[in-house]
C-alpha positions in Angstrom: 118.8 107.0 112.4 120.3 104.8 115.1 117.1 104.7 117.1 115.2 103.8 113.9 117.6 100.9 113.2 117.3 99.6 116.7 113.6 99.2 116.1 114.0 97.3 112.8 114.7 93.6 112.2 118.4 92.5 112.1 118.3 91.9 108.4 117.2 95.5 107.8 119.9 96.8 110.0 122.5 94.7 108.1 121.3 96.0 104.8 121.5 99.6 106.0 124.9 99.3 107.7 127.1 99.6 104.6 124.7 101.3 102.3 124.6 105.0 101.3 121.2 106.3 102.4 119.9 107.5 99.0 116.7 105.5 99.6 114.3 105.2 102.5 112.9 101.7 101.9 110.2 100.1 103.9 111.6 97.8 106.6 111.0 94.5 104.7 113.8 92.2 103.3 112.5 90.2 100.3 114.1 86.9 99.6 111.9 85.4 96.8 109.0 86.2 94.6 106.6 84.9 92.0 103.8 86.5 90.1 102.3 89.4 92.1 103.7 88.1 95.4 107.0 88.4 97.3 108.2 86.6 100.4 110.5 88.0 103.0 113.4 86.4 104.9 111.0 85.3 107.6 108.6 83.6 105.2 105.9 86.3 105.2 104.2 86.9 101.9 103.2 90.3 100.6 101.2 91.4 97.6 103.4 93.6 95.5 101.5 96.7 94.4 104.5 98.7 93.2 106.0 96.2 90.7 109.4 97.9 90.7 108.0 101.3 89.6 106.5 99.4 86.6 109.7 97.4 85.9 107.8 94.3 86.8 104.8 94.8 84.5 104.8 91.0 83.8 105.1 90.0 87.4 108.0 88.4 89.2 109.8 85.6 87.3 107.4 85.4 84.4 108.0 81.9 83.0 108.5 83.0 79.4 111.0 85.7 80.4 112.9 83.4 82.8 113.2 80.8 80.1 114.5 83.3 77.6 117.1 84.5 80.2 118.2 80.9 81.1 118.6 79.9 77.5 120.7 83.0 76.7 122.9 82.5 79.8 124.0 79.2 78.5 125.1 80.8 75.2 126.3 84.4 75.3 125.9 87.3 77.7 128.1 90.2 76.4 130.0 91.2 73.3 129.9 95.0 73.5 128.7 96.9 70.5 132.1 96.4 68.8 130.5 93.3 67.3 127.1 92.1 66.3 125.4 89.3 68.2 122.6 87.0 67.1 119.9 88.5 69.3 120.4 92.1 68.3 118.5 92.2 65.0 115.4 90.5 66.3 115.2 92.9 69.3 115.6 96.0 67.3 113.3 95.0 64.4 110.5 93.8 66.7 110.7 96.8 69.1 110.8 99.2 66.2 107.6 97.5 64.8 105.9 97.7 68.2 106.7 101.4 68.3 105.9 102.1 64.6 109.3 103.6 64.2 112.2 102.9 61.8 115.1 102.7 64.3 115.9 101.7 67.9 118.9 102.6 70.0 119.3 100.3 73.0 120.7 101.4 76.3 120.4 100.2 79.9 118.6 102.5 82.2 115.8 104.9 81.8 118.0 107.9 82.7 120.3 106.8 79.9 117.4 106.7 77.5 116.5 110.3 78.5 120.1 111.5 78.1 120.2 109.8 74.7 117.0 111.6 73.7 118.4 114.9 74.8 121.6 114.4 72.8 119.7 113.2 69.7 117.3 116.2 69.8 120.1 118.7 70.1 122.0 117.1 67.2 118.9 117.0 65.1 118.2 120.6 65.9 121.6 121.7 64.7 121.9 119.4 61.7 118.3 119.3 60.5 116.4 122.2 61.9 119.3 124.6 61.6 119.4 126.0 65.1 122.6 128.0 65.6 125.4 126.1 67.4 125.2 125.9 71.1 121.7 127.5 71.3 119.4 124.5 71.3 116.7 124.5 74.0 114.3 121.8 75.2 110.9 122.6 76.9 110.0 120.4 79.9 107.3 120.3 82.5 107.1 121.2 86.2 106.8 118.1 88.3 108.7 116.0 85.8 110.7 113.0 86.7 113.1 111.8 84.0 115.9 110.4 86.2 118.7 111.7 88.4 121.8 112.4 86.3 123.3 115.9 86.6 121.8 117.0 83.3 118.3 115.7 84.2 118.2 117.1 87.7 119.1 120.5 86.1 115.5 120.7 84.9 113.8 119.0 87.8 111.5 121.0 90.1 111.9 118.5 92.9 114.3 120.1 95.4 115.2 116.7 96.9 116.4 115.6 93.5 118.0 118.9 92.5 119.4 120.8 95.5 123.2 120.9 96.0 124.0 119.2 92.7 124.8 122.3 90.7 126.2 123.9 88.6 123.3 123.0 86.4 123.2 122.2 82.8 121.6 125.0 80.7 119.3 124.7 77.7 115.9 123.8 79.3 112.7 125.8 79.8 110.3 124.6 82.4 106.5 125.3 82.1 103.5 124.1 84.1 102.4 120.5 83.2 99.1 120.4 81.3 99.2 124.1 80.4 99.2 124.2 76.6 99.3 128.0 76.5 102.4 128.2 78.6 104.1 125.6 76.5 103.2 127.4 73.3 104.7 130.6 74.6 107.9 128.8 75.6 108.6 127.4 72.1 110.7 129.6 69.9 113.2 129.3 67.1 115.8 127.7 69.4 113.5 124.9 70.6 114.5 121.5 69.3 112.2 119.3 71.5 109.4 119.1 74.0 110.1 116.4 76.5 107.1 115.2 78.5 105.7 112.2 80.5 102.3 111.4 79.1 101.3 110.7 82.7 103.6 112.1 85.5 104.3 109.0 87.6 106.6 110.3 90.4 104.5 113.4 90.8 101.6 111.1 91.9 100.2 109.6 88.6 99.0 112.9 87.3 96.9 112.6 84.1 96.9 115.8 81.9 93.7 117.3 80.4 92.4 115.3 77.4 93.3 118.0 74.9 96.9 118.4 76.2 98.9 115.7 74.4 97.0 116.3 71.1 97.8 120.0 71.4 101.4 119.3 72.1 101.6 117.1 69.0 100.0 119.8 66.8 102.3 122.5 68.2 105.4 120.4 67.6 104.4 119.6 64.1 103.6 123.2 63.3 106.8 124.6 64.8 109.2 121.9 63.5 110.0 120.6 67.1 110.4 117.0 68.2 107.8 115.6 70.6 109.7 113.3 72.9 107.5 111.0 75.1 109.0 109.6 78.2 107.1 106.3 78.4 109.6 104.7 80.8 106.9 104.2 83.5 103.7 104.8 81.5 104.6 102.6 78.6 104.5 98.9 77.7 101.0 98.1 78.9 100.8 99.9 82.2 97.9 102.2 81.3 95.9 99.8 79.2 97.6 100.5 75.9 101.1 99.7 74.7 101.9 103.4 75.1 100.0 106.0 77.2 100.1 108.4 74.2 97.9 106.0 72.2 95.0 106.7 74.5 95.0 110.3 73.3 95.5 109.4 69.6 99.0 110.8 69.7 102.2 109.5 68.1 105.4 111.3 69.3 108.5 111.7 67.3 110.6 109.7 69.8 109.7 107.2 72.5 111.9 106.8 75.6 111.5 103.3 77.0 112.9 101.4 80.0 111.8 99.6 83.2 109.4 96.9 81.9 111.4 96.4 78.8 113.9 94.3 80.9 111.1 92.1 82.2 112.3 92.6 85.8 115.4 90.6 85.0 118.0 92.9 83.5 118.1 96.7 83.0 117.1 97.5 79.4 116.1 100.8 77.9 115.7 102.1 74.4 115.0 105.1 72.2 112.8 104.6 69.2 112.4 107.1 66.4 112.3 107.4 62.6 115.5 107.5 60.5 115.4 111.3 60.0 115.7 111.7 63.8 117.9 108.8 65.1 119.8 108.8 61.9 121.7 111.9 62.9 124.0 109.8 65.1 127.2 108.5 63.6 129.8 106.0 65.0 131.6 107.3 68.0 129.0 109.9 68.9 127.0 107.9 71.4 127.2 104.4 72.9 127.2 102.0 75.8 129.3 98.9 76.5 126.3 97.0 77.9 123.5 98.6 75.8 121.9 96.0 73.6 123.9 93.1 75.1 122.8 89.5 74.2 121.1 88.7 77.5 119.2 92.0 77.5 118.1 91.6 73.9 116.9 88.0 74.5 114.8 89.0 77.5 113.5 92.2 75.9 112.6 90.5 72.7 110.4 88.2 74.7 108.9 91.2 76.4 108.0 92.7 73.0 106.4 89.4 71.9 104.3 89.3 75.1 103.1 92.8 74.4 102.4 92.0 70.7 99.6 89.6 71.8 97.7 92.5 73.4 96.9 90.3 76.5 98.6 92.6 79.0 97.1 95.8 77.6 93.6 94.2 77.9 94.3 93.0 81.5 95.4 96.5 82.4 92.3 98.0 81.0 89.8 95.6 82.5 91.5 95.1 85.9 92.3 98.8 86.0 88.5 99.6 85.9 88.1 97.4 88.9 90.9 99.0 90.8 89.8 102.5 90.1 86.2 101.8 90.9 87.3 100.4 94.3 89.5 103.4 95.0 86.8 105.9 94.1 84.6 104.2 96.6 87.1 105.2 99.3 86.9 108.9 98.5 85.5 110.6 101.5 86.5 107.6 103.6 90.1 108.6 104.0 91.0 109.3 100.4 90.5 112.8 99.0 91.5 112.2 95.4 92.3 109.3 93.0 94.1 109.7 89.7 95.5 107.4 87.0 94.8 105.0 84.2 94.8 101.3 83.8 96.7 99.5 86.6 98.3 102.7 87.8 96.9 105.0 90.4 97.9 107.9 92.6 95.9 108.3 95.9 95.8 111.4 98.0 95.2 110.5 101.6 93.6 112.9 104.0 96.7 114.4 105.6 94.8 114.7 108.9 94.7 110.9 109.0 98.3 110.0 108.2 101.1 110.6 105.8 101.7 108.5 102.7 104.7 106.9 104.4 102.5 105.9 107.4 99.9 104.5 105.1 102.5 102.4 103.3 103.9 101.1 106.6 100.4 100.1 107.7 99.7 98.4 104.4 103.0 96.5 104.8 101.8 95.3 108.2 98.7 94.0 106.4 100.7 92.2 103.7 100.5 94.8 100.8 103.5 96.7 99.5 103.1 100.2 98.0 105.1 103.4 97.8 104.5 106.9 99.0 105.5 110.1 97.2 105.1 113.8 98.0 103.7 113.8 101.5 100.2 112.2 101.7 100.2 110.6 98.2 100.8 106.9 97.6 101.1 105.1 94.3 99.7 101.7 93.2 101.2 100.0 90.2 100.7 96.2 90.6 102.0 93.7 88.0 99.7 93.3 85.0 99.4 89.7 86.0 97.5 90.5 89.2 94.1 88.9 89.5 90.7 90.4 90.3 90.7 88.7 93.6 94.1 90.1 94.5 93.0 93.6 93.6 90.0 93.2 95.9 92.3 92.0 98.6 94.5 95.0 98.2 91.5 97.3 98.3 90.2 95.7 101.4 93.5 96.2 103.2 93.6 99.8 102.1 90.1 100.4 103.4 91.1 98.8 106.7 94.2 101.1 107.0 92.1 104.2 106.2 89.4 103.1 108.8 92.2 103.0 111.4 
């Protein structure tokens, strides 16, 4: 670690000196950003092809979102949920309409949304389905990433996220992702929910078989089980639709949302479901001091309005076709596989060439920022505001890296 720090710029060393090492960031220190571009402390510009793990779907400092934040900062930032503020109703009403659901429960982070979904599903199971007290189970998938709280890592299959954080929370059954037969066998009379990512982002942008999500929906309906879709990364325009589930003609019982909902300005998450599901919560049973605060609602309402135009979903579809065509052309030229949908891609690099980390470091040297995951895989998730020319630029830099 000391030798690594001696080889990095002073600003990077300073950032590392008093920070717990729970991340292994690329050695770049960003000072400003706009659109799809960021600038480091030395004035060098980089094309951002990660977009904050999809938190920056609308790019850095989108004018409409910045204006909404500025306007709200001059008026009111926090009340707590002990009171109602004037931004709350618009946000909840407009997000519920975007989701096609009755109710919204605002929180802050994606992990909080997942925890909320778990609590709601269990309470629904006991009060509505009639599962005996303390016996509720939730079926999840191998390779999942829903966050890093102690409950969530209890059903993770990623040892980096899970190891040495026990004792683990019971009540979860893990089955292979994309395997409808295994899922069907795991569902029994104690099952209150199936919790899935429509596309597994952290695992490397893994898209399930086309019949999988429709099969999950049918199974949950037949067995009186809630289908919870974690659209924290895949949702809000990333895949070419408002929600990734839409592309399979599927409507879950509950959406878990986050990341892009805050517009890259403030952390905002939410759970959306109909009244017979979210309505099981009563005052005092769940909450958050900052969840649904005025600043968050002002920004997130503007996010919902941007999505309501359909512009960003169309951009993701059209530019995603360009991105994926360019990536497929590199298969056999350093790439061994490409997955994804819309402006979201997982790339498997020939491990004989380099690791994913090495590829990202070399891309950084060429002015493109991306993120590795699981050995030789890297992820691309540029802002939905990226241009065709910028996509071509990123593809050219990737091709150069792979060519050595």
